[in-house]
Structure formats: structure tokens, C-alpha cells
C-alpha positions in Angstrom: 128.9 102.0 103.8 126.3 99.6 102.4 124.2 99.9 99.2 120.6 99.1 99.9 117.1 99.7 98.7 114.4 101.6 100.6 110.7 100.8 99.8 109.1 104.1 100.8 105.4 103.7 101.2 102.9 106.4 102.1 100.5 105.5 104.9 96.9 104.5 104.1 94.2 107.2 103.7 93.1 108.8 107.0 90.1 110.8 108.1 92.1 114.1 107.7 93.1 113.0 104.2 89.4 112.4 103.4 88.5 115.9 104.7 91.6 117.5 103.0 93.0 118.9 106.3 96.7 119.6 107.2 98.1 116.5 108.8 101.7 116.9 109.9 102.5 116.0 113.5 98.8 115.9 114.2 97.3 112.4 113.6 94.1 110.7 112.7 93.4 107.0 112.3 93.2 105.2 109.0 89.7 105.5 107.5 88.1 102.2 106.3 89.2 102.7 102.7 92.7 103.5 104.1 92.9 100.1 105.7 91.8 98.5 102.5 94.4 100.2 100.3 97.0 99.4 102.9 96.0 95.8 102.7 96.4 96.0 98.9 99.9 97.3 99.4 100.6 94.5 101.9 99.5 91.9 99.3 101.6 93.5 96.6 104.7 93.5 98.8 104.2 90.1 100.5 107.0 88.4 98.7 109.6 91.1 99.1 112.5 89.9 101.2 112.5 92.7 103.7 115.4 92.8 106.2 113.8 95.4 108.4 110.7 97.6 108.6 110.4 101.1 109.9 107.7 103.8 110.1 107.4 107.3 111.5 106.0 107.4 115.0 102.5 108.6 113.8 99.7 106.0 114.3 98.7 106.2 110.7 102.2 105.1 109.6 102.6 102.5 112.4 99.3 100.9 111.5 100.1 100.8 107.8 103.5 99.3 108.5 102.1 96.6 110.7 99.5 95.6 108.0 102.4 95.3 105.4 104.7 93.3 107.7 102.0 91.0 108.9 101.5 89.7 105.4 105.2 89.6 104.4 107.1 86.4 104.0 109.5 87.6 106.7 106.8 88.5 109.2 108.2 86.2 111.8 111.7 87.6 111.5 111.2 91.4 111.5 109.6 93.7 114.1 108.5 97.1 112.9 110.3 100.0 114.5 109.4 103.6 114.9 111.6 106.5 113.7 110.5 110.0 114.6 113.0 111.3 112.0 110.7 110.3 109.2 107.6 112.1 110.6 105.6 114.4 108.3 106.6 118.0 108.1 105.4 120.0 111.1 102.9 122.7 110.0 102.8 124.6 113.3 99.8 127.0 113.5 98.3 125.4 110.4 98.0 121.9 111.8 94.4 120.6 111.2 93.4 123.5 109.0 91.6 123.1 105.7 94.5 122.4 103.3 93.7 124.7 100.4 93.0 127.6 102.8 96.2 127.1 104.6 98.3 127.0 101.5 96.6 130.0 100.1 97.5 131.9 103.3 101.1 130.7 103.1 101.6 131.3 99.4 99.6 134.5 98.8 102.4 136.9 100.0 104.6 135.3 97.4 102.1 135.4 94.5 101.1 131.7 94.7 97.7 130.5 95.7 98.2 126.7 96.2 100.8 124.2 97.4 101.4 123.0 93.8 101.9 126.6 92.6 104.4 127.3 95.4 106.3 124.1 94.4 106.2 125.0 90.7 107.4 128.6 91.2 109.8 128.3 94.1 110.5 124.6 94.9 109.7 122.2 97.7 112.0 123.8 100.3 110.3 127.1 99.8 107.0 125.6 100.9 108.7 124.9 104.3 110.3 128.3 104.6 107.1 130.1 103.6 105.1 128.0 106.1 107.4 129.0 109.0 107.4 132.6 107.9 103.5 132.7 107.8 103.1 130.8 111.1 102.3 133.5 113.7 104.1 131.4 116.2 107.0 130.6 113.8 107.0 127.0 115.1 106.4 125.2 111.7 109.5 123.5 110.4 111.6 125.4 107.8 113.7 123.6 105.3 116.9 123.6 107.4 115.1 122.2 110.5 113.2 119.6 108.4 116.3 118.3 106.6 118.4 118.2 109.8 115.8 115.8 111.2 115.3 113.6 108.1 119.1 113.4 107.4 119.5 111.9 110.9 117.0 109.3 110.0 119.0 108.2 107.0 122.2 108.1 109.1 120.4 105.8 111.6 119.4 103.5 108.7 123.0 103.4 107.6 124.0 101.9 111.0 121.4 99.1 110.6 121.3 98.2 106.9 123.7 95.7 105.3 124.7 95.5 101.6 121.9 94.4 99.4 119.2 94.8 102.1 115.6 95.8 101.2 114.2 98.1 103.9 110.5 99.0 104.3 109.9 102.6 105.4 106.3 103.9 105.9 106.2 107.7 105.9 104.1 110.6 104.7 103.0 112.5 101.6 105.1 115.7 101.9 108.1 113.8 103.3 108.0 111.4 100.3 107.6 114.4 97.9 110.5 116.2 99.6 112.8 113.2 99.4 111.8 112.6 95.8 112.4 116.3 94.9 115.8 116.4 96.5 117.1 113.0 95.3 115.9 112.4 91.8 117.2 113.4 88.3 114.2 115.5 87.5 112.1 112.6 86.1 109.2 113.0 88.6 106.5 115.6 89.0 106.4 116.4 92.7 103.5 118.9 92.2 101.5 115.6 92.2 101.1 114.1 95.6 102.0 110.5 96.2 98.8 108.6 96.7 98.0 106.8 99.9 99.8 103.4 100.1 101.8 104.2 96.9 105.4 103.0 96.6 108.4 105.2 95.9 111.8 103.4 95.5 115.0 104.8 96.7 118.6 103.4 96.5 121.0 104.5 99.2 124.6 103.9 98.2 127.5 104.9 100.4 125.4 107.5 102.2 123.9 109.0 99.0 120.3 108.7 97.9 118.8 108.2 94.5 115.0 108.0 93.9 114.4 105.5 91.1 110.5 105.5 91.0 107.8 107.6 92.4 104.1 107.2 93.4 103.6 103.7 92.1 100.2 102.2 93.0 100.4 98.8 94.6 97.5 96.4 93.7 
């Protein structure tokens, strides 16, 4: 298998981000300031020799990816492609709810009152398992379901990427946190959310991931 780099960028700020609502498989457009910060990321990444560009199939990620590709030196060579495998976590019943309220309801039975506190006490995968447990429909993704999906995305990238490639991948806050939590050496604090249009760097070598930087702002 090839060794290649993934430039993992969070989408620009959306209306649900502004209102601090749960935004998993639900989707809202980029807010005006989200477009501006995505354009800043595009300018910062314009000279990166991207071999390919991908985003989740959410509009907020698609639009951010297009803004970045349009300014890139290879804009006439690459066409952004959608990969549903890199969607945000599915929050089931809690989609669209006020975020602090949702995480209080999910964490309270386990003695935690916030998303960050659940992560600190139990880890990222527990946030998924607790979410499915608390969902009255039990339709939210648990950790096993979530990673089965994301792992298939990495396997698809392996079929496309060549040795030394630089790949742009626009995804989502909890997904970037989850990947960082699972594939770093403990250097990064994932109780802190990656900011909109921030960059997280990942090296994939022979099917194995290693996160080398997290939540870098692009200006």
C-alpha cells in the first residue's frame, strides 16, 4: 500500500454552529463568516499539490471543499468527490437539539454533564455508545457502527491514493476529533473541538493512520 498525507479540514462555520445545535447528518448552509473562514483556508492551501479532493456528502463540507479546490494550483486537474463514509456522527433523536442540553441528557446517567466531561472521564468512543443508549429510538451511531463506516472510507482512499500523494479531505468536528483521538500518540487534547476550517494532518502508511497535527488555524 501507499504512504500518503491527508489534509483533514473541518468545514466552515454553519448556522447550526452559530446557534450551538447538534449537527450530525442534519445539515445547514455555511454562514457568511463560515464562507470567509473557508476562503482563508483556501488561500492558505492554494499552493499544496493536491492529487485529489474529497468531502463528506453534507452540503457544508461540499461547499467548503469547492472553495478550497477552486483556489488550488491544481484546480483544473482535480474534481471534488463526495464520500458518505466521512460524514459526521449520526446523533439520532438528538439531531438539531441545543448541544449543551443534549450532552447533559446523554452524560448525566454516567455522572458527566458535558461532551468534554464525557470525553475526559470515558473517552471519545463512550460519547457514541452513551448517545445511542440515551436515544429513545436507539438510532444514533454507537462506536462500532461509526468506525465500521469511517474505516470503509479509509479503505476507499487506499484504492485511489498513490505513494507520496497529498489528499484533501473536508469533514466534521466530531469526526476529526474521533480520528485524532484514535490515531495520535496522546499529544493532542481532543476535549477541545477543532475550529471551523482548521487543519488536522494525518499520514496513512500501509493502511495505518498517524495524526501528526491537530486543529491548526489556516490564515
